[in-house]
Each structure stands twice: as structure tokens, then as C-alpha cells.
C-alpha positions in Angstrom: 0.0 0.0 0.0 1.4 3.4 -1.0 2.1 5.9 1.8 -0.2 8.9 2.3 2.8 11.1 1.6 6.4 10.4 0.5 9.3 12.8 0.7 12.1 12.1 -1.7 15.3 14.1 -1.2 16.4 14.7 -4.8 19.2 17.1 -4.0 20.9 17.5 -0.6 23.9 19.6 -1.6 25.1 23.1 -0.9 26.0 25.8 -3.4 29.4 24.2 -3.9 29.4 21.5 -6.6 29.6 18.0 -5.1 29.9 14.8 -7.2 27.7 13.0 -4.6 25.0 15.6 -4.0 22.8 17.5 -6.4 21.6 21.0 -5.6 18.8 21.6 -3.1 15.5 20.1 -4.3 12.9 17.9 -2.7 10.0 15.9 -4.2 6.8 15.2 -2.3 4.4 12.6 -3.5 0.8 13.2 -2.3 -1.4 10.5 -3.9 -1.3 11.1 -7.6 0.1 14.7 -7.1 3.8 15.5 -7.2 5.3 18.7 -5.8 8.9 19.8 -6.6 10.2 22.1 -3.9 13.1 24.1 -5.3 15.1 23.3 -8.4 18.8 23.0 -7.6 21.6 21.8 -9.8 20.9 18.4 -11.4 17.3 18.2 -10.2 15.9 16.4 -13.3 18.8 13.9 -13.2 17.8 13.0 -9.7 14.1 13.1 -10.5 14.7 10.6 -13.3 16.4 8.3 -10.9 13.4 8.6 -8.7 11.1 7.7 -11.6 9.6 11.1 -12.2 9.7 13.3 -15.3 9.2 17.1 -15.6 5.9 16.5 -17.4 4.5 14.6 -14.3 4.9 17.5 -11.9 1.8 19.0 -10.4 3.6 22.2 -9.3 7.0 23.6 -8.5 7.2 25.4 -5.2 10.1 27.9 -4.7 11.1 28.7 -1.2 13.2 31.7 -2.2 15.2 33.1 -5.1 18.8 32.3 -4.2 20.5 30.9 -7.3 21.4 27.5 -5.8 17.7 26.8 -5.3 16.6 27.6 -8.8 19.7 26.9 -11.0 17.8 24.2 -13.0 14.4 25.8 -13.2 15.2 26.5 -16.8 15.7 22.8 -17.4 12.4 21.9 -15.7 10.6 24.4 -17.9 12.2 23.3 -21.1 12.1 19.6 -20.5 8.4 19.7 -19.5 7.7 21.6 -22.8 9.5 19.3 -25.1 8.2 16.1 -23.5 4.6 17.0 -23.5 2.3 16.4 -26.6 -0.1 19.2 -25.8 0.3 22.5 -23.9 0.9 21.6 -20.3 1.4 24.7 -18.2 3.9 24.4 -15.3 2.5 25.9 -12.2 5.3 27.8 -10.3 4.5 29.1 -6.9 7.0 31.3 -5.1 7.6 34.5 -3.2 7.3 38.0 -4.8 10.0 38.3 -7.4 9.4 34.8 -8.9 7.6 36.3 -11.9 10.7 38.4 -12.7 13.0 35.4 -12.4 10.8 33.2 -14.7 10.5 36.0 -17.2 14.3 36.3 -17.3 14.6 32.5 -17.8 12.1 32.6 -20.7 13.9 35.5 -22.3 17.2 33.6 -22.1 15.6 30.6 -23.8 14.2 32.6 -26.8 16.8 31.4 -29.3 16.2 27.7 -28.2 12.4 28.2 -28.3 12.7 29.6 -31.8 14.9 26.7 -33.1 12.5 24.1 -31.7 9.3 25.7 -33.0 10.9 26.0 -36.5 12.1 22.4 -36.5 9.3 20.3 -35.0 5.9 20.3 -36.7 4.1 18.9 -33.7 5.5 21.5 -31.4 3.5 24.7 -32.1 3.4 26.4 -28.7 6.0 28.2 -26.5 6.8 26.8 -23.0 3.6 27.5 -21.0 4.2 28.5 -17.4 1.7 29.7 -14.7 3.6 31.7 -12.1 1.8 32.7 -8.9 3.5 34.9 -6.3 2.1 33.7 -3.0 2.3 34.6 0.7 0.9 33.2 3.9 -2.0 30.8 3.8 -3.4 28.1 1.5 -1.7 28.3 -1.9 -2.9 25.0 -3.4 -5.9 22.7 -2.8 -7.0 19.8 -5.0 -7.7 16.0 -4.8 -7.7 16.0 -1.0 -4.2 17.7 -0.9 -3.6 21.1 0.7 -0.4 23.2 0.5 0.1 26.0 2.9 2.9 28.6 2.9 4.2 30.8 5.7 7.0 33.3 5.8 10.5 32.1 6.8 13.5 34.2 7.8 16.5 34.1 5.5 17.2 37.8 5.7 18.6 39.7 3.9 17.0 37.4 1.3 13.3 38.4 1.5 10.6 37.5 1.3 11.1 33.7 1.7 8.7 30.9 2.3 8.3 27.5 3.9 5.6 25.0 2.8 3.4 22.4 4.5 1.9 19.7 2.3 -1.1 17.9 3.9 -3.1 14.8 2.9 -5.4 12.5 5.0 -4.3 14.0 8.3 -0.6 13.7 7.6 1.8 16.6 6.8 5.4 17.2 5.5 7.0 20.6 6.1 9.7 21.9 3.8 11.6 24.7 5.5 13.9 26.0 2.9 16.7 28.2 4.1 15.8 29.9 7.4 16.7 30.6 11.0 14.1 29.7 13.6 11.0 31.9 13.2 7.3 32.1 13.9 6.2 31.2 10.4 8.1 27.9 10.4 6.9 27.2 14.0 3.3 27.7 12.8 3.6 25.4 9.8 5.5 22.7 11.7 3.0 22.0 14.5 2.2 18.3 14.6 3.9 17.6 11.2 5.1 14.1 10.5 8.3 15.3 8.9 10.2 18.5 8.9 12.9 18.9 6.2 15.3 21.6 7.2 18.5 23.0 5.8 21.2 23.2 8.4 24.8 24.4 9.1 27.5 23.2 11.5 28.5 26.6 13.0 31.3 24.9 15.0 33.0 23.7 11.7 32.4 26.9 9.9 34.0 29.0 12.7 37.0 26.7 12.7 37.6 27.6 9.1 37.0 31.3 9.8 36.5 32.6 6.2 34.3 35.7 6.2 32.1 34.4 3.4 31.5 31.2 5.2 30.9 32.9 8.5 28.2 34.9 6.9 26.3 31.6 6.2 25.7 31.2 9.9 23.5 34.2 10.4 20.7 33.2 8.1 20.6 29.4 8.3 19.5 27.2 11.2 22.2 25.3 13.1 21.7 21.6 13.7 20.6 22.4 17.3 18.2 25.1 16.1 16.5 22.9 13.6 16.2 20.2 16.3 14.7 22.7 18.7 12.2 23.8 16.0 11.2 20.1 15.5 10.9 19.5 19.3 8.8 22.6 19.9 6.4 21.7 17.1 6.1 18.0 18.1 7.4 16.8 14.7 7.9 13.1 14.2 10.9 13.0 12.0 13.6 15.7 11.4 15.4 15.5 8.0 18.7 17.5 7.8 19.6 18.6 4.3 21.6 21.2 2.4 24.2 20.7 5.1 27.0 23.3 5.2 29.8 22.3 5.3 29.0 19.1 3.4 28.7 16.0 5.5 31.9 14.0 5.2 31.0 10.4 4.3 31.0 8.4 7.5 30.4 11.4 9.7 26.6 11.3 9.5 26.4 10.0 13.1 28.1 13.2 14.4 25.4 15.4 12.8 22.7 13.0 14.1 24.1 13.0 17.6 24.1 16.8 17.7 20.4 16.9 16.8 19.6 14.1 19.2 20.9 16.2 22.1 17.8 18.4 21.6 15.2 16.3 19.7 14.2 12.7 20.6 12.3 11.9 17.4 13.7 10.2 14.3 16.6 12.0 12.7 17.6 11.6 9.1 20.9 13.0 7.7 19.8 13.1 4.2 21.6 11.8 1.1 20.4 12.2 -2.5 17.4 9.9 -3.3 16.6 9.1 0.3 12.9 8.4 0.7 10.8 9.2 3.8 7.3 7.6 3.7 4.5 9.1 5.8 1.4 7.3 6.9 
């Protein structure tokens, strides 16, 4: 029997290219619906490994407009277009500014769009997208699935969003990049799973580079993510987009740090990990 929801960690990496980790992106199965949260580097390669194509996505949800979270949005748009046999608009939900970003992507693709329209007789439409800039509240509802958004805190990047996907009394929360905040607390209450990006501030301070040190003031530490999960009564905490990258074999260290605060299940995510719910 299929789970009520399933979270698939497509990309668990940081902005630094990693041969083992694609850029930040998470897929959530909710019955027949599929939500792609962020579109980091290599997202469609990982989605293919998970058995999902761009033309099977219900919607793409953007948490914020940092480049590492939307590097491959152009690939999602183009691949959905050329693998569909009738116009299939891609719903893109994101914070204010998302329309400007998508307009820029489409402008950059104009030569390619022209080539393909000129060459393929059965392709007579440009890539259709349906961008909605959203804020707090219900942003999607269909087929017994509800998606809620709330503001997160990744300042000076603003506005930013976290999402909660609900079905049949179960919920997964996708935090994006944020420090602890009221919006994330609100979304996370009673959730089965919280997927949170995290940093190890102890390791970053040991390196001491200013640009790395800056990362600490707008991402949750492992302990802060664990405390958010604890306060909200979350069942499973998933640590992803770890900075610095988790050294293979050191996953237990990250898990132990979270376990000092949170006594639920803790997953130190790798690409293509699956977390079934319900």
C-alpha cells in the first residue's frame, strides 16, 4: 500500500558543486500529485532516478530566489515543454520576485524556443508557465491535498517561504533556508516530517573565512533545527543542504548533535533518500 505522503530528497547539496549531491530540491508525492520544492543543480537527473519526469509534476514550489535553489528551473521548464504532446502549463508558486525570475529565464531561452518551433511540426506552442507569487495561507488545494505557505526568515533574502503539504491527516513541512521563526513554527506544529536546511557553525567557525561565517547568520544550526522540531512535536527531522558538506562516515556526528535536543527520528539526508509518511 502506498504511503499517504512520501518525501524524496532529490538534491541535498550546498552551493558548492559536489559529485555525490545535487543542488537543493525535494519531491513530495501526495497520492497522484507530485510537488517539486526548489530546483537546484541536477534536479531532473535525480528526478529521473526517482522515476519522475518534468511532465509529471503537479507544481513547482520555490522557497526563495537564491541561485542555488533555482539553478535548473530552466531545465524543468524546457524539458516539460519538449516532452509534452499538448500544452501543459507548469504551475510555479513562489515569493514575490518569482515572476521576474521566470520572465528572465524565458527571455534567455528565446533562441532555443525559436529553433525548436521552427524544426518540430508537432510543437507549435512556446513553453507554458503559470507563475503565482504567494504569501501566507493556503496556496494549493485539490484532490484531498492542501499546501500551505508561511514566511520564513532568511534575511537579507526576503521574502522567503516555507511550505506544508497535507493529505489525509498527515503533513510534511519543507523549511527551505531559514533561521528559527514564527512562520516555520506555525507550519510545523504536529507535522510528521520537517525537512530543514542546516549548518554546523562549529565547523564553519573553525575555518574562519568571512564568506563562510556569513552563512551562519541566516541558516538554522543543527541544534536550532532540532529545537524547532521539538517545539512543534514533529515526528521526523530531516537534515539537508548541510554546510559544510557531510563527510562520508560522519553522519552520526550530525545526528548526535540533533539528538541532544530532539528525541524523534533524525535523518541526515543523502540524495534519493525516501521518507514515507502514513
